[in-house]
C-alpha positions as CSV (number, residue, x, y, z in Angstrom):
1,X,33.0,29.6,-14.9
2,X,32.7,33.3,-14.2
3,X,34.6,35.6,-16.6
4,X,35.9,39.2,-16.2
5,X,34.7,41.8,-18.8
6,X,36.7,44.7,-20.0
7,X,35.9,46.9,-17.0
8,X,37.1,44.2,-14.6
9,X,33.6,43.3,-13.4
10,X,32.9,39.6,-13.0
11,X,30.0,38.4,-15.1
12,X,27.8,35.5,-13.7
13,X,28.0,32.1,-15.4
14,X,25.5,31.5,-18.2
15,X,22.4,29.4,-17.3
16,X,22.5,25.8,-18.6
17,X,20.8,25.3,-21.9
18,X,17.2,24.2,-21.7
19,X,16.9,25.5,-18.1
20,X,15.3,28.8,-17.2
21,X,14.0,30.5,-14.0
22,X,10.6,31.0,-15.6
23,X,10.4,27.3,-16.5
24,X,11.3,26.2,-13.0
25,X,8.9,28.7,-11.5
26,X,6.1,27.5,-13.8
27,X,6.7,23.9,-12.7
28,X,6.6,24.9,-9.0
29,X,3.4,26.9,-9.5
30,X,1.7,24.0,-11.4
31,X,2.7,21.7,-8.6
32,X,1.3,24.0,-6.0
33,X,-1.9,24.3,-8.0
34,X,-2.2,20.5,-8.3
35,X,-1.7,20.1,-4.6
36,X,-4.2,22.9,-3.8
37,X,-6.9,21.3,-6.0
38,X,-6.6,18.0,-4.3
39,X,-5.7,18.8,-0.7
40,X,-7.8,21.9,0.0
41,X,-10.7,19.8,1.5
42,X,-8.3,17.9,3.7
43,X,-6.7,21.1,4.9
44,X,-10.1,22.6,5.6
45,X,-11.2,19.6,7.6
46,X,-8.0,19.7,9.7
47,X,-8.5,23.4,10.4
48,X,-12.1,22.6,11.4
49,X,-10.9,19.8,13.7
50,X,-8.4,22.1,15.3
51,X,-11.0,24.8,16.0
52,X,-13.8,22.5,17.3
53,X,-11.4,20.4,19.4
54,X,-10.0,23.6,21.1
55,X,-13.6,24.8,21.8
56,X,-14.7,21.4,23.1
57,X,-11.7,20.8,25.3
58,X,-12.3,17.0,25.1
59,X,-9.7,14.6,26.6
60,X,-10.5,12.0,24.0
61,X,-10.2,14.1,20.8
62,X,-7.3,16.6,21.2
63,X,-6.6,19.4,18.7
64,X,-4.7,18.3,15.6
65,X,-1.7,20.4,16.4
66,X,-1.4,18.5,19.7
67,X,-1.5,15.2,17.8
68,X,1.2,16.4,15.4
69,X,3.4,17.3,18.4
70,X,2.8,13.9,19.9
71,X,3.6,12.3,16.6
72,X,7.0,14.0,16.4
73,X,7.8,13.3,20.0
74,X,6.8,9.6,19.8
75,X,7.9,8.4,16.4
76,X,10.7,10.8,15.3
77,X,14.2,11.6,16.7
78,X,17.0,14.0,15.9
79,X,19.5,11.2,15.1
80,X,20.5,10.9,11.5
81,X,22.2,7.5,12.2
82,X,18.7,6.2,13.1
83,X,17.1,7.7,10.0
84,X,15.4,10.3,12.3
85,X,13.3,7.5,13.7
86,X,12.7,7.0,17.5
87,X,13.3,4.0,19.6
88,X,9.5,3.7,19.9
89,X,9.2,3.5,16.1
90,X,11.7,0.6,16.0
91,X,10.0,-1.1,18.9
92,X,6.5,-1.1,17.6
93,X,6.4,-0.2,13.9
94,X,9.1,-2.4,12.6
95,X,7.5,-5.6,14.1
96,X,4.2,-4.6,12.6
97,X,5.7,-4.1,9.1
98,X,7.6,-7.4,9.4
99,X,4.3,-9.2,10.1
100,X,2.6,-7.4,7.3
101,X,5.4,-8.3,4.9
102,X,5.4,-11.9,5.9
103,X,1.7,-12.4,5.7
104,X,1.3,-10.4,2.5
105,X,4.2,-12.3,0.8
106,X,2.7,-15.7,1.8
107,X,-0.7,-14.7,0.4
108,X,0.8,-13.4,-2.8
109,X,2.7,-16.7,-3.5
110,X,-0.2,-19.0,-2.6
111,X,-2.8,-16.8,-4.3
112,X,-1.0,-16.3,-7.6
113,X,0.1,-20.0,-7.8
114,X,-3.3,-21.3,-6.7
115,X,-5.2,-19.0,-9.0
116,X,-3.1,-20.0,-12.0
117,X,-3.6,-23.7,-11.3
118,X,-7.3,-23.4,-10.8
119,X,-7.7,-21.2,-13.8
120,X,-5.8,-23.6,-16.1
121,X,-7.2,-26.8,-14.6
122,X,-10.9,-26.2,-15.2
123,X,-12.2,-29.2,-13.3
124,X,-10.3,-28.2,-10.2
125,X,-11.5,-24.6,-10.6
126,X,-15.1,-25.7,-10.8
127,X,-14.7,-28.0,-7.8
128,X,-13.0,-25.5,-5.5
129,X,-14.9,-22.4,-6.6
130,X,-17.7,-22.7,-4.1
131,X,-15.2,-23.2,-1.2
132,X,-13.3,-20.1,-2.4
133,X,-16.4,-18.0,-2.5
134,X,-17.4,-19.3,1.0
135,X,-13.9,-18.4,2.3
136,X,-14.3,-14.9,1.0
137,X,-17.7,-14.5,2.6
138,X,-16.3,-15.3,6.1
139,X,-14.8,-12.2,7.9
140,X,-11.3,-13.1,8.8
141,X,-11.5,-11.2,12.1
142,X,-14.1,-13.8,13.3
143,X,-11.2,-16.4,13.2
144,X,-9.2,-14.3,15.7
145,X,-10.2,-16.4,18.8
146,X,-9.5,-19.6,16.9
147,X,-6.1,-18.3,15.7
148,X,-5.2,-17.3,19.3
149,X,-6.0,-20.9,20.5
150,X,-3.9,-22.5,17.7
151,X,-0.9,-20.2,17.6
152,X,-1.1,-18.4,21.0
153,X,-0.1,-14.8,21.4
154,X,2.7,-14.9,18.9
155,X,3.7,-13.3,15.6
156,X,2.6,-16.4,13.8
157,X,-1.0,-15.7,14.8
158,X,-0.8,-12.2,13.3
159,X,0.9,-13.4,10.2
160,X,-1.7,-16.1,9.7
161,X,-4.6,-13.7,9.9
162,X,-2.9,-11.2,7.6
163,X,-2.1,-13.9,5.1
164,X,-5.6,-15.4,5.2
165,X,-7.3,-12.0,4.7
166,X,-5.0,-11.0,1.8
167,X,-5.2,-14.4,0.1
168,X,-8.8,-14.3,-1.2
169,X,-8.6,-11.1,-3.4
170,X,-5.3,-12.3,-5.0
171,X,-6.5,-15.8,-5.5
172,X,-9.9,-14.8,-7.0
173,X,-8.5,-12.1,-9.2
174,X,-5.8,-14.4,-10.5
175,X,-8.4,-17.1,-11.2
176,X,-10.7,-14.7,-13.0
177,X,-7.7,-13.2,-14.9
178,X,-6.7,-16.6,-16.3
179,X,-10.3,-17.6,-17.1
180,X,-11.0,-14.3,-18.7
181,X,-8.2,-14.4,-21.3
182,X,-9.1,-13.6,-24.8
183,X,-10.1,-16.9,-26.6
184,X,-8.6,-15.6,-29.9
185,X,-5.2,-15.1,-28.2
186,X,-5.2,-18.5,-26.5
187,X,-6.3,-20.3,-29.7
188,X,-3.5,-18.5,-31.6
189,X,-1.0,-19.7,-29.0
190,X,-2.2,-23.3,-29.3
191,X,-1.9,-23.1,-33.1
192,X,1.7,-22.0,-32.7
193,X,2.4,-25.1,-30.5
194,X,4.2,-23.2,-27.9
195,X,5.9,-25.1,-25.1
196,X,4.2,-25.1,-21.7
197,X,6.8,-22.8,-20.3
198,X,6.6,-20.4,-23.3
199,X,2.8,-20.5,-23.2
200,X,2.9,-19.6,-19.5
201,X,5.4,-16.7,-19.8
202,X,4.2,-15.3,-23.0
203,X,0.4,-15.8,-22.9
204,X,-1.0,-16.7,-19.5
205,X,1.0,-14.5,-17.2
206,X,1.0,-11.3,-19.2
207,X,-2.7,-11.7,-20.1
208,X,-3.7,-12.2,-16.4
209,X,-1.2,-9.7,-14.9
210,X,-3.7,-6.7,-14.8
211,X,-6.1,-8.8,-12.7
212,X,-3.3,-10.2,-10.5
213,X,-1.9,-6.8,-9.8
214,X,-5.4,-5.4,-9.0
215,X,-5.9,-8.2,-6.4
216,X,-2.5,-7.5,-4.9
217,X,-3.3,-3.8,-4.6
218,X,-6.6,-4.5,-2.9
219,X,-4.9,-6.8,-0.5
220,X,-2.4,-4.2,0.7
221,X,-5.2,-2.2,2.4
222,X,-6.7,-5.4,3.8
223,X,-3.4,-6.5,5.2
224,X,-2.8,-3.2,6.9
225,X,-6.2,-3.3,8.6
226,X,-5.7,-6.9,9.8
227,X,-2.2,-6.1,11.0
228,X,-3.6,-3.5,13.4
229,X,-6.7,-5.5,14.4
230,X,-4.8,-8.6,15.2
231,X,-2.4,-6.6,17.4
232,X,-5.2,-4.8,19.2
233,X,-6.2,-8.1,20.8
234,X,-3.2,-10.3,20.9
235,X,0.4,-9.0,20.6
236,X,3.3,-8.0,22.8
237,X,4.6,-5.4,20.4
238,X,3.3,-3.5,17.4
239,X,1.1,-0.5,16.5
240,X,-2.1,-2.2,17.6
241,X,-0.4,-3.1,20.9
242,X,0.8,0.5,21.3
243,X,-2.7,1.9,20.6
244,X,-4.3,-0.3,23.3
245,X,-1.6,0.7,25.9
246,X,-2.1,4.4,25.2
247,X,-5.9,4.0,25.6
248,X,-5.4,2.3,28.9
249,X,-3.1,5.1,30.1
250,X,-5.5,7.8,28.8
251,X,-2.7,9.2,26.6
252,X,-5.0,10.1,23.7
253,X,-2.6,12.4,21.8
254,X,-0.1,9.5,21.5
255,X,-3.0,7.2,20.6
256,X,-4.1,9.5,17.8
257,X,-0.5,9.9,16.6
258,X,-0.4,6.1,16.1
259,X,-3.6,6.3,14.1
260,X,-2.1,9.1,12.0
261,X,1.0,6.9,11.5
262,X,-1.1,4.0,10.2
263,X,-2.8,6.4,7.8
264,X,0.5,7.7,6.5
265,X,1.8,4.1,6.1
266,X,-1.2,3.2,4.1
267,X,-0.7,6.2,1.8
268,X,3.0,5.3,1.5
269,X,2.4,1.7,0.7
270,X,-0.3,2.5,-1.9
271,X,2.0,5.1,-3.5
272,X,4.9,2.6,-3.7
273,X,2.5,-0.1,-5.2
274,X,1.2,2.4,-7.7
275,X,4.7,3.3,-8.9
276,X,5.6,-0.4,-9.2
277,X,2.3,-1.1,-11.0
278,X,3.0,1.6,-13.5
279,X,6.4,0.1,-14.2
280,X,5.3,-3.5,-14.5
281,X,2.1,-2.8,-16.5
282,X,3.5,-0.1,-18.7
283,X,2.8,-2.2,-21.8
284,X,-0.9,-2.6,-20.7
285,X,-1.4,1.1,-20.3
286,X,0.2,1.7,-23.7
287,X,-2.1,-0.9,-25.3
288,X,-5.2,0.7,-23.7
289,X,-4.1,4.1,-24.8
290,X,-3.5,2.8,-28.4
291,X,-6.9,1.2,-28.4
292,X,-8.5,4.4,-27.2
293,X,-6.8,6.4,-30.0
294,X,-8.0,3.9,-32.6
295,X,-11.5,4.5,-31.5
């Protein structure tokens, strides 16, 4: 609280201990320097895009400022109750994210469970390994006509393609993670005669988790790409459907705003995944740091 001194003047409250204006200013300056070091090239490219697009006057590649304006008009609103998101966002983005979540979730469950089974059961792993490698070699987008015939133009078709594309990295990384466990650790676990449940939770899953998480992180980008591609050709709502409609109507600022939104969604999803990865694999990072210090 403020206090009055002997002259009647009011003195300002003392700053909390441990907090200073210089310290806060230093953190802000360090943050700006960090952002400048990493974003200067992107900022320079966007300025170059703006200048060249204005000089060219092309209908198909508008200036970046025009795209940003279209982005705000198309995807944002001034309603706090709607989280500042427009009706167009709810009509096209939410269905796309729902398909991505469903397909990615299915791929994660099947890939992790299947990879663990194949990694532990060596005969099954050796038997199915050629088929898995063959499945990885076939581009999932080639199966789009077949998926349309089987599922029709439904969300099930989009989910199927997303799940199939995301499955292989998760399955293979889980399999390789189980097969690549340290033999000394597995031998020690057998000598302790751990129960199957304890062996799975204490040895197999923690040991393979870095590889599993790596496969899941790779699949996030694959799922986002397949989400858009599947909606470009067969969908009644979604970001891909929106992009095709804007292209047919020659509304290229709105088309580019959707592409910008997909890029921002990719950055956001990868950022969320990175934060979750740091939390889940904190012990793994600490072990690597400790091993590096010992060296």
